[in-house]
C-alpha positions, 0 to 999 in steps of 0.5 A: 500500500505504501509503495503504491502511494510512493510511486504516484508521488514520484510520477506527479513530481516528474510531470510537474517540473515547474513545481520543482524549479519553483521550489528549488529557487524560491524555497531553498534559501528559506529551508537553508536559513531555518536549517542553519538557525535550528543548527545554531540554536541546537549548538547553542543549547548544547553549549549552555547545557555543557556550561551548566554541568557540574565539575568533574572534580565533584566525582573525583572528590566524591564522598558518598553518603555512608552509614554511621556505625555503632560498636559495643566495647567488645567490638560487635556492630550494634547499630547502623544509622543511615539514609543509604546503606552502603559499604564501598569496596575496591574493584579488586575486592569485588567478585568477578562474577558480579562485575561481569554480570553487571557489564553483561546486563547493563553495558556489554560494550563498556570496555570499548565505547567512549561513554555512549552506546549509539545503538542503545541510545537511538533505541531508547530515543525512539521509544521516548519520542513515540511514548512507548510503554517499553522502558528502554535503558540505553544508558551506558554504565558511565551515563548511569554513574553520571546520573546517579552521582552528578545529575538528576533522575528526571526523564527528559531530553535535556537530562539525556543530553547531560548524561551524554556530555557528562559521560564523555567527561568522565571517560576522559578523566577516569579509567574504565576500572575506576568508572566501574568501581564507582558505579558498583558502589553507588547503584541502588539495588533495593531494600535500602542497599546502595552498592553491591556489597550492601546488596550482598549483605542484605539479600544473602548475609555474606560479602560480595566475594562469596557470592555464587554465580547465581546470586551475583546474576540475581543482584545484577538483575535488580538494576532496572527496577529494584522494587519490581524485581525484589526477591524478598517479595517475588522470587519468581520475577527475580528469577526471570531477570536472573535468567536474562542476565545469565543468558547475556553472560553466556552470549558474551562468553563470560561463562560456560554453558555448564556454568549457565545451566548450574546457575539456573538450577541453583537454589536461591535463599534470600533474606529480608534486610534486618535493622540492627538498630532494633535488634540488640540495643534500640533504647541505648542507640536512641540515647547515643543519637541524642548525645551525638546531636545535642552534645556533640552538634553532629549534623547529618549523622545518617550520612556522615560515615562515623564510627561510634565506639560505645560503652555497651557490652554486647553479651550483657546487653543480650542477656538483659534483653533476653531477661526482659523478653522472657519476663514479658512472655511470662506475663503476656496474659496481662497484656491488653490492646492500647486502643486505636490511633484514632476513630474515623467512624463513618468517614473512614473512606476518606481516611483510607483515601488519604492513607493510600495517597500518603508516601509509602514507607521504605521497607527497611525502616526503624519499625515493621508496623503499618497503619491500617483502617478497619473496614469490616468486622465479622464475629462469626468468622472471627475476622476483621477486614483492613486496608493498608497502604500496600493492600488489603488484609485481615486480623484474625481472632487467633492472632490477637487472642491476648487483646480479646482476652483483656478486652472481654466483657466484665459482665459476661466474660465473653470475648468479641472483636467488637469490644476492642475494635470498631469500623473506621478505627485507625490502628497499627498492625504487623504482618504475620507470615501465615496462610488464611484459614479455610473458614475465612476463604469460604466466607465469600461475602466477607472476602468479596466486600474486602476485595472491593477496596482494591478496585475502588482505590485503584491499589496497584498491588497484588490482590493477595490478602495478607494476614496481620496482628495488632501491635499497640499493646499495653501491659506490664513493662520492665526496664533494666540498666547495668553500669561499671561503678568504677568507670561509669560505662553503661554496659546494658540498657533495656528501656521496655519490652518493645521499642517498635511500639514505643520509644519511651525509655523507662530506664532514663525517662520514667520517674517512679516511686522507688519504694524501699530501694531508697533505704541503703542510701540513708542507712549508709548515711546513718553508718557515717554518723555513728550507727553500725549493723549492730546498732539497735532501733526501736519499732513502736506503733506510729500514728501521724493523724491517721497515717499508721505505717506498718511492717509487711503483713503488719508484723510488730518486730520490737527492737531490732538491729540495723542489720536485720531492719535492712535485710528484712526491709522493716518499715517502722525501724526505718522511719525511726532511723530516718527521724533519729538522724534528722529528716531535713539532714537526710533529705539534703543528703538524698538530694545530693544524688540528683533527686528533687525530693521534699525536705523533712518528709518522713514518707521518704523513708519508705520510698515515696520519692520518685526517680529514674532508673539511671539515677538510682543506678548511679546512686548505688554506684557508691557501694561499689566505688568506695563511697564516690558516685559514678556518673553514667556515660555512653560514648567512648570515642567518635571517629570520622570516615577518614579515621580522625578521632573527633571526640574522646571520653578520655578528654571529657565525658558526656554524662547521661544523667549529670549531677552537681552535688553540693557538699553539705556542711554536715557531711557524714564523716566521723571525727578523726576517721579521715585526716587532712580532708580536702574536697571541692564543693562539687565532690561526688564523694557521697559517703566515706569509703568505710560507710560504703564498705559496711553498707555493701556488707549489709546488702549482701546480708539482704541477699543471704537472709532477707528479701533479696534471697531470689538472687542467690546463686550468682556470686558471693560478691552480690548484694542488693535491695528490693523495693515495692511501692504502696499498692504494688504499682512499682517493683524494684531490685537494685544491686551490686556485684564487685564493680558492677551495679545494676537496677531493674524496674517493673510496673505499668506505664499507667501508675494507677494500675497495680501489679497485683499479687506477687508484684513485688521487688522480690517476686518480679524485679529480682528474677530479671536481675538474677537472669541478666547478672548470671551472664554479667558476672561471667563476662565482666571482671569480678574483683573483690571490693577493697576494705578501706582502713578504719574498719574492723570485724567483730562477732555479735549476736544476730538478734541483740547486736551484743558481743557474742561467740555463741552459735547464734552469733555472726561476723559484721564489719564496723567503723572504728569507734562505732562498735557496741559501746564505742566512742561514736556508737549510736542507737535509736531508742523510743525514750529519746524519740518522743517527738515521733510519737506525739507528732509535736512538730513533724508532718507528712508534707504534700508535694509541690502540686498539693498532692501527697505521694502515692500511698501516703494519706494526708494527716489533715484529712485521713483521721484515724485511717489505718494505712498498711505500707508494703515497701520491701 
């Protein structure tokens, strides 16, 4: 047909020679003019584009975005902070399979052209100007490098010209091998991986040098569309691209037919990229990031390629993490659903549209959760229909049984999906890798209704229904922190059960009542003021206008030794001791630890004051550090990408919870015990080395005979103290072993909730402490705390505190002069404490908001209320 019209045109031209002559004479000059003008404008445009190109020096001095890597003190990589996960390697450090695979797939003539593949370019240009749906690369490796590093990624003719011009410059400035090396270190290969080394680590958990031919071909095949060919989502599609790459390698004689067949049939095992940031020490890493930004003023942490050497000990951290996780599993039955993010009600269709049109999260993010909208609930099928950004899904009753159980009806004890969720709820969910059960697949009405959302909102994803579970749980939480009491190194930190769910760090941010874990802090002060483990303390009934604190189970003990009062965490003797020394004096001493507690408040004797866990750990460091408080820190050294040290803790430490205690005038030092004492006003020497040693021996007695018995079996060096607040809302265990000091807190985030039966320091916190410390004492040096001068050992009756050598006697340490009958010895007897009985001048003071601490009745309003304190 075309040939027929062509012949007619030629015949017409031959018959009209005048037309040809006219055209030749009248129009030729016009045509030539416009051709010349077009040529001039084109050359000028090229000139302007060429002038606008970035300098080749940018590539010569190219410093790609590199992840900042955090290491533990024992050399383990604990986190990577990055925008682009990249591990640059030299070309000589790359697998030959990998290099050839990329060349075969992307630019077979790489080593022969000068930056432009004419055939490939013309083919791509044709598809571009004809608006073809076929995406043709046509770009050489050099052009791709120019686009990836120096130019934008827009699809325009101008950018294509820039590619060509820039590629030519690159070819003139660099060797082919250098160009290939830069390209293979900068190309994006999906799941956050930039460069071949990161891709090898992501998908195969190995170095690129260890990749097989089949694995190398699969990675090379990702280049055109990493998301489309993602092997972790669709291995079959990825295998098609792999076969294409292998075929190209075979045709270019890069591999033999035998290698080709073997690679095609090799079994490929790929892994989803994991974020270390949430695996080992997420709460610790978050604290380090804050210090890098706020204290060291480091910008662009995720692209700077820094090496951060931290104080964390990976073995102790893993033990701590495991202990918290095991505890959480044990009490999973008390976990409930926190509730939806928001409730959209009848307007949920608009919420779905907004959700689908919002930017999709990168797969390898800090958390694995997705946002979803509830579209339907079917209690008969025990299923909930949801829509996420990626498609449609289901919540099944068996996957959220914990939430159903916690949300069951209090009247009927029945469980229903409608009790915890409503249509239109916006919730957080996490994918579950399980098949959809038969009962749901057979519920066609429910499934068909759910599948309508794929069409209605034009979701360009597979119509496969995914299975999810709820993530926003609210249950008993726990936190722990381990520190070297002599250096301040934070060795382990767990701020909660699930960092993905909440980044609130209960080890550093939560301020909770400390219960009886406070007692050693003022018992040690008492020892510095003349008391000893053999000192006697009376235990009469106390009534402050209705506040009637009691010992555990209401037991009346009578006169007891200070040692037994500590070991069994007796409340009444502790209040007497607190008052005997002076509530105001002790309050000042306690606030030197960084607490901000009211003065002259006797309820502080039972731990009504609140503190963070890290402050309590710092406070307990005095018992393992000869009376001197050690401040916690996280970062040992920061090194830039060129190996230059830009921060070192040897020069100045960045403290996690800094304090600046003032040295009170009546500091607890007995006359003659320390000579030539010279200290700065900001001294961290909280008590004397002698008092620290004696108190540490008391803490060991707590573990041997008292409330700390649950932590027995770790080491003979272990000492500690339990703490439980009124109503069992908070449970603590604080302890030391040689130079290690560690603390555990357990409770609900909502401090109005009780831990219930067994929710004590002994029952909940101590087992966690023991679990993590069993590992800690094995992997960290354990050296006996030295006995300072000015201390001697005596043998006394364990009940009366009098000198004795009977079978009922025990050995105790005392500061010289504080032994029974010694020149400095003190007791707390009822006849000298009449003020505490008639309440002539003392009161339990409200806090700054006018409310009394939890569990402490107001003497002005409670009348004759009998209040039971459970603080041990």
